[in-house]
C-alpha positions, 0 to 999 in steps of 0.5 A: 881707793879701790872700788868694788861691787860688793864688800862683806866686812868682819866675817871669819873667812874659812876656805879649807881648799886654800887653807885660809881661816881668818877674820878679814874683809872680802870684796867682789868685782866683775863677778869674781873675788877681787880682794881679801884683807887690807885692800878690801878693808880700804876699798868702797862698794855700793853694797857693803854688809857687816858679817861680824860673828859669821863664817864666810865660806866658798859657796856650798855645794849640795852633792845629792839633791833632786831639783827637777821641779815640775818634771819629776814627782820628787823635784823641789824648787832649787832657788827657793830652798837655796835661800834657807840652805845656803846652797849655791851649786846643786848636783841633781843625781838621777832625777832625769835620765837619757830620755828626759834630760833635754827638758831638765836642761831647758826648763829648769837648769837654764832658768835657775839662778843657782847653779845646777849640775847633774849625774844622769840616771842610767834609767831612761826616764830617771826616777819617775815614780817617787811619791806617797801614792806611787813608788816604783823602783826604776832599776827593777826593769832592765828594759829601761837601762840602756848604757848606749843611750846613757853614754850618748846623752852624757857625752852630749852635755859635758858642761852639765853631766858630771857622772852617772847615777844608779839605784840598787837595793831591794826597793829599787832594783829588786831581783836584778840586784847588782846588774843595774850597777854593772850597766851604769859602770858600762855607761860611765866608762864609755863617757869617762865619768864616775858612778854614784850608787844608791843603796837601800835595803839589802840585797845587795849588801853594802859591802857587795856594792863596795867591791864593784865600785871603782876608784873615784866612784861614789857610794851615796847614803853611806851612813845608813841605819841597820840593815845595810849599815857600814858598821857592826852592832858594836860600832866597829867599821866593817873592814870592807869599808876601810878597804874601799876608802883605801881604794878611792871610793867616795863616801857621801851622806845623802841624808834623805828620808831613809838614809842617815842615823845618829847611831851609825854616825856616832860609830863612824865618827868615833872610829875616825871615819868621816864622810867625804861629802855631806849632802841632803838628798832633799826631795819632796818627801823629806824637805819638811823633815827629817832632812829639811836641807843641807844646812840642817844636815851640816848642823847635825854633824856639828852637834855630833862633834865633827870639826867645822873645817871638815864639815865645810870641806865636805860641802865645798872643796871635796865636792868641787874636786869631784865635779872637776870644778875646783873653781867653785870652792876657791876664794882666791883672787879671780876665782868664781864669786860664789860665797855662803855666809852662815851664823852659828846660833847657840841654843837648844835644838831638836834634830831627828834622824830617819829612824825617829831618834831625836838628838838635842843639839846646842848649835844650829847653822843659819844663813846670813847671806849668799853671794852668787857671781859676785852679787849679794843674791840673798840677805837675811833680815837682822835677827831672823833665823834664815 
């Protein structure tokens, strides 16, 4: 009889990256996936958990978050939020820049139990003025944007820095328009990395940003409400949006405080334009609503009719590929032993978007348990909501 460290029994294993979708037992040993199916069923482990009726997936990746807790005004505690969100890997996008990334690494990333990777901000100090009392668009001052410094620091931390972040729009770059994006691309080109571009109110326009982005670059906040929505008032998706997808631009949700509307999402889904990535953009100003966390964002898409397998793909296989870490979203034998187990609870749930529209949904995703590196890191109490 095989001996393992952990066995989860009776759940639906859903792994879009490998095409697996079946009810089976899964076992972990030595920090890795060790067995699925008959061998796991026949095995024994000191820790075993029944997850009947649950969905087990590779560990969820929140591809747009702000987790430089204590180092920036917008940062949240990654490990604390992970227990309700099911996130095993966070991508912090731009909280830190070249001038303060070393502190982010030493004081937060290296101490975190959940994995944190990063997109380095082109702004030297990252996002440094983001609070109710102070709101400063860091891309409004070109003196802060050094492609040389950004590329140098990115190259010095290849294990953690997976891209370059920039914010443009009336609120963040002001009269500088697209200039910060061009500088970010300069840094990214030198470092061999993609760019993630935030947009807010125009100018620049959504479509103007798409024209500048390269294949493999990411447009975040892609389902924004008017103004700067990807679709016309009648629901038609703008032609430039389709062309950008054909070019290879990646579309990331990043719900946040001001960047996701039900009206836009309904129009895009009706047109067959699904997001590539679903992420929360969780930070101090939206952790208590309307974003809350990425499991809430995923629940909104579930209630809007997006197929569960595509929702899971958008928080596992696709972001893992974009990060150059396909092992993070792979439940094959010997792969990284991270897994997220959720329950789909039926009932009546009120969801809200960033413009105040409320939607009553009939389902909600809640955390049952989380596996990190092959160990049961978190398990919800029976009957609890998270």
